N, C-alpha and C positions, 0 to 999 in steps of 0.2 A: 780263528775267532773274529779277526778283523773283517774278513770277507763275508762271513755270515752276518755280521752286524750291518754291513753295507747293503747286502741283499734285502734284509728286513726293512731297512729305511727306504730303499727304492720301491719296494713292494707297497709300503704304506702310502708313498707318494702317488703311485699309480691308482690305488684305491681312491685316494682323494680326488684324483683327476676324473675318474669315472663318476664319482658323486657330483662333481661340478657339472658334468654333462647332463645329469638327470635333474638338476635343480630347476624346478618350475618357475616361471615368471610370476611375480606377484600381481594380482589384480589391483591391489591398493598399495600405496607406498607405506613402508614401515616407519615407525617412530625412530628417528635417527638424529645424529649430530650434524651440525652444519659442516660441510666439507672444508677441509683445511685451506684449500686454495681460495675459498671465499672468505673464510673467517680471518685469515691473516693479512687482509688488506689494510692499508694505513687508515687509522681513525675509524675503523669499522667494528672491531672485535667487541667493544662494550655493548653494542646494540643487539648482540645475540645471547647475552647472559642475563639472568634475572637479578634484580636488585633487592628484592624483599622476600619473594615466595618462589620456591621451587615446586614444580608440578611434574611428577614422574621421576624416574630413576636417574636421569642424566646428571642433575645438579643436586641430588638428594644429600650427598655427603659434604656439601659446601659449608664450611664452618661460618661463613659470613651471613648465612641465611637462617641462623638459629631462631631469631625472633619470628620469622615466617613460619617455622615449624610449630611454634606455640599457637599462632593464629590458626593454622590448619587444623590442629586438634580441636580447638574451640569450634570452628566452623563445621567440622565433621560431626561432632556431638550434636550441635544444633540442627544440622540437616536430619539426623536420625530422629531427633525428638519431634521436629516439625512434621516429618512424614510418618510418625508412629511406627518406626522400624527398629528392630533390635540390632545393635552394632555387631554382635557375634554372628547373627544370621547373614548380615551383609558381607562380613569378612569371609564366611564360609562359601558364599557364592563366588567370590573371587578365587579363593583357594581351590575350589572344586574345578574351576576352569583355567587354572594357571598354565597348564601345558598349551592350551590354545592361545592364551594371552601372550605367552612368551614368543609365539610365532609372529606377533604383531610388532616386535621390536627388532632392530638390527642386531646382528651378532656382537658387534663391538660395544653396544650399549649394555648387553647382558654381561659381557666380560668385564666391563668397567664396574658394573653393579656388584659383581661377585668378588671383586678385589678386597672389599672391606665388608666382612660379615659379622662385625662386632655386635653382639646382642642377638644374633640370629644363628640358627643351626644349618641353614642351607640357603641357596639362592632363591628357591621357590618360596620359602618362608619370608625372606626379606622383600621380595618383589610383591608378593600378595599383600603384605602389610602396607607397602608404599602405595599400591594401586587402590587399596581400600580407603586409606586416610585421604590421599590426594583426590581420589574420585569423589568422595563424599563432600570434601571441602570445595571442590570445583563446582559441584552441583549447587551448593549453597551460594557460592559467588554468582553463578549464572542467574539464580532466582532473586538475589537480594542486593547485588551491587548496583547502587543508584546514587548519583550525586545529589539528586533532589531529596532523597531520604537516606542518608548514609548511616543512620542509627543502627539498623539491623546488623551491620558489619562489625560494629564495636571496635573500630579503629579510627585514627585521626583522618581528617578530610584529605590531607596531602598524601597520606599513605594509600588511600583508596585508588588514586590515580596510578600509583606505581603498581599496585596489584593488578589493575586492569591491563596495563602494558605487559606485565610479566606473564599473564595467562595466554597472551597472544604470540609469545615467542615460539619459534619452531622447535627449539629444544625443550620447551615446557608443555608439550602436547601429550594428551592421553588419548588412547584409541576410543573411538565412539562406542565400541562394544563394552568397554569398562563402565561408561556412564549408563548404558542400557541395563547392565546387570545390577547396578545399584539403585535403579528406580523402583518405586513401589509397584508400578504396573509396567506392562510391556507395550504401552501405547507410544510407538515411535514418532507419530505425528506430533504428539504433545511434547516430547523431548526436543524434537527439532525446532518447534515453535519457541520453546524456552531459550534455546541457543540463539535463534534469530532475534528474539526480543532483546537479548543481551547485546548483540551487535548493534541493534538500532539505538540502544541507550549509549553505547560507546561512541557512535558517530556524533551524537549530540554533545558529547563532552569535548570533542576535538576543537571546538571554536565557539565563541559567544553567539547569542541570538539565533540559536538553532541552525547555524551553519555547520557543514559536515565535510569530512574528508572527501566523500563522494555523495553528492546530493541526489535525492530521488527525483524522478522526472516531474517537471511542471506541466500539467496537462489541463486541457479545457474541461469544462463541466460535462460536456457531452461525452468526452472520452472517458471520464471517470464513471459516468453512468454505464457505459458499455462495459468497462472493466468489472463493475459490480455485478452486472448480469453474467459475465463470464465466470467470475468467482463463484457465484451461486451454482452455476452449472457444473463447475469443477468439483465443488464440495460434494455434490451428489455422486460424482464418479470416483472420488478418491477411495481406494480400498482401505481396509483396516491397517494394513502395513504397506508402506511404500516399497517400490522395487529396490533391490539391493544397490543397483547402480545410482540411485537417487540419494542414498545415504551418505552423509559426510564422513570423511576419514577421521577428522578431528575438528577442533574449534577453528583453527587457522584455515583449514580447507574450506569450511563453511564461509568464513569471511571472504575468501577469494571468490567463491561462487556468487555471493551476494553482490560483490563489487562488479563482477563481469555481467551479471544478469541485469544490471541497471543501464546497460548500454543499448542503444537502438540497433535492431537487427538490420536496418537499412543503411547503416554507416558505410561510407566508401571504403573504409579500412577492411571490410569483409568481402569486397568484390575482387580480390586479387586474382582469382582464377580467370577472370575475364580480361585480364590485362597482361597476359604472358608476353604479348608482342612488345610490351614496353620495358621488359626486363633489361634490355641493353641501355636504356636511358637511366636506369637506377644507378649505374656505375658512374654517371657523370653529374651527380648532384653538385651544384655550384653554390647554393645559398648556404649561409653559415649561421645566422641567428635571426631573431625577430626584427632587428634593425635593418638587416638586409631585405627582408620581406616587405617592410613598409616602404623602402626606397623604390621598389618596383610596383607599387600600387596594390599590395596585398594587405587588406585590413583585417583586424582581428575581431571576433565576436564570441561571446559566451553562449554555449549551446542551451537550448530550452530543455532538452532531455540529456542529463549528465551521465557520464560513464567513461571509464578509461579508454575504451576503444570507439567512443562516439565522436569521431573527428570527420569533418566534412569540408570540402573545398568547392566553391562555386566561382565560375569565371564571369567577368564582365569586361566591357571594352576599356574603360578607363580604370575601373577598380575591381579587384577580385576580393573574395572573402574567405578567410580560414576560420572555421568554427571549432572551438576547443571546449572541452568539458571544464566546468568549474572545479577548482580544487583548493582545499584549505591546507596551508603549510604551518605547522606548529611544532611543539617539542616532541610529539609522538610520531611525526611524519617519517623521520629517518628510520625508526624502529619498525614501523608498519611496512614500509616499502622494502627494507632490507630483508625482513623475515619472509615476506611474500615472494621476493625474488629468490631467496635461498631455497624456499619450498619448491618453486618451479624448476630449480636447477638440481633438485635431488635426482640421483641416477635412476631411481625406480619409479619416478612420477612421469607418466606419459602425458604431455600437455602441449599447447601451442605457444607457450611463453607470452601470454597476453600482457601480463604486468611488466615483464622485462622489456617487451617491445614498446609499451607506452612510455616507460621511463627513458628508453633510448631515444624515442622520437622527441620527447620534451627536452632532452639534453641537447639535441641538434638545434633547438630554438633558443635555448638559454645558455648564453656564454658569459654575459656580464650583468651587472646590477641594472643597467638601463633596460635590458630585456625584461627583467622582473618588474621594473617600474611600469613599463608599457602594459604588461599583462595585468597588473593591478588596476591601472586606469581603465582598462577595457572590461573589468569585472570577471576576468578569467581566473585570477589567483588572489586569494585572501591571505595576506602575510601576517601571521600571528607569531612568527618566530623571532623577528628582530629586524635588522637592516636588510635591504634588498641584496647587498653583497653576501649576507649569510645564506639567503635562499639560493642564489646562483651557485655558491660554493657547495651547498647541499646537493643540488642536482648533479653537479660535476663529479662529486665524490661517489654517490650511490650508483652512478651509471658506469663506473669503471668495470671492465671485464665482464660485461653482460653477454649472455647468449640470447639473442633476439630472433624473432621470426620476421625477416625482412618483408615477407609477403603481406604482413598485416596492414601496412600503410603504403603499399606499393602504388596504389592508384593516386593517393594524395601526394606522395612524393613526386610522382611522374608529372602530375598537373602543375605542381609548384615549379618544378624544373622547367616545364614547357613555358610557363609564364615568365620565369626568370630569364629565359633565353630568347624571348620574343623582343626583337630590337625596337619595333615601332611602339608597342605598348609600354615597354620599359622606358623608352625615351620620353614619352608623354608623362608617364608616372614620375620619373625622376625630375622632370621640369616642374610639375605640380608640387612635388615634395620639397624641392629646393627653393622655389620662389613663392609658393603659397602655403607654407607650412604653419601659418598662424592667421587668425582672422584679421588682424590689423594689416597684414600684407595684402590680403584679398581686398579689404576695404580701400586701401590706397590704390590698388590696381583699378578697381571699379571707378574710383574718383578720378583717376588719371584718364580713363577711357571717356568718362562723361565730359571732363574738361576739354579733352582733345576734340570730341564731337561738337561741343558748343563753339569751340574756337573755329572749327571748320565751317560750321553753319554761319557764324558771324562773318568769316572771310568771304564766303560765297555771296552773302547779301551785300557786302561792301563792294565786291567786284561788279555785281549786277547793277547796283545803284549808279556806280561810276560810268557804266556803259549807257 
């Protein structure tokens, strides 16, 4: 009997092995939990969990989010009423497609959801109800969440900000296909525009006076006119349904896409393929932070077209210039960055680690509060978080254990390294930085030169007269 049991167990394991071989790769990442090795970092865990509203099955059974469950029911009903849709019909759409929708979630998420079926007869029934209610409430949030007019949400002003942060968490995402099923029509361009408008409003909330985490490009009037002409031509060519590769996986995926498309395609960070010969220099980076760069004559400037990979370095004889994107740091910055980073590090998401690479590059520049102060004075960083020490500490924390694409900023790093190691330019720059680091020193130097010149002239005339 014992041998027979062992044979059956091994046979089942071989069947499982063959199934693993045939498992196809996913074209899109599944809805999944943040990996444990990312979540369990010090002072990080709280940024991955919702505080008021759970969206999707991962945090559905969290007893601390009961108030959010009441809000979601209210928003779901209002969404159906506003769209003149019957709730039963919307739920049936989800239930009829539940087998396909289950394939959009990681296996451990489904296992976690199935652990507690209280009030439901099966996993399919529970998951279909969650996706129906949460999908309708999320659509209502996307259409109505606005700090300038918070009344449609029927919640307090301070709660609205928490809801916005919650729906952008990696573990609070719903597949795009769920939102599409719950729409009154199948116009995907309209749905994507609703999602984009939501992100645009979210950017405005991150800081006062229309400042944003990532600002849109500042362009000249002529460039705007050219863009308008291009938009008109594109509108004519847009099909009724966008290509599947252009569809977002979920709301967080669209946020990442928006951030990255705000970057200039001409940035030096994208020219790494042309700089393979300088890879050896990459291993010898000697600069440590912003203060180090300033000592060797590298000035900082805020970019005219902002984006996380829009970083440029220009060389001069006495002064070089490092152009960085403008960024707002506030209470939502840690959550935004950490969830985008966790998304890029998902095992089934094939990407170039653009956000991870940017954070890693900025962490190389920011070590101390003085580095943050310099970035503030140069208009690169707007600190809405607190002290400069807090911002420096924030970047040091979120950059831990990142998987970055070193090729992203290979050109910029190599040029900075070359400048840093140039003895003649460095000597001149250090002299200027040491002896002429404020206007009064420069004025005193000029005054001394003038006085010395006048003294020399007076001496020359005295000698001439005596002869």
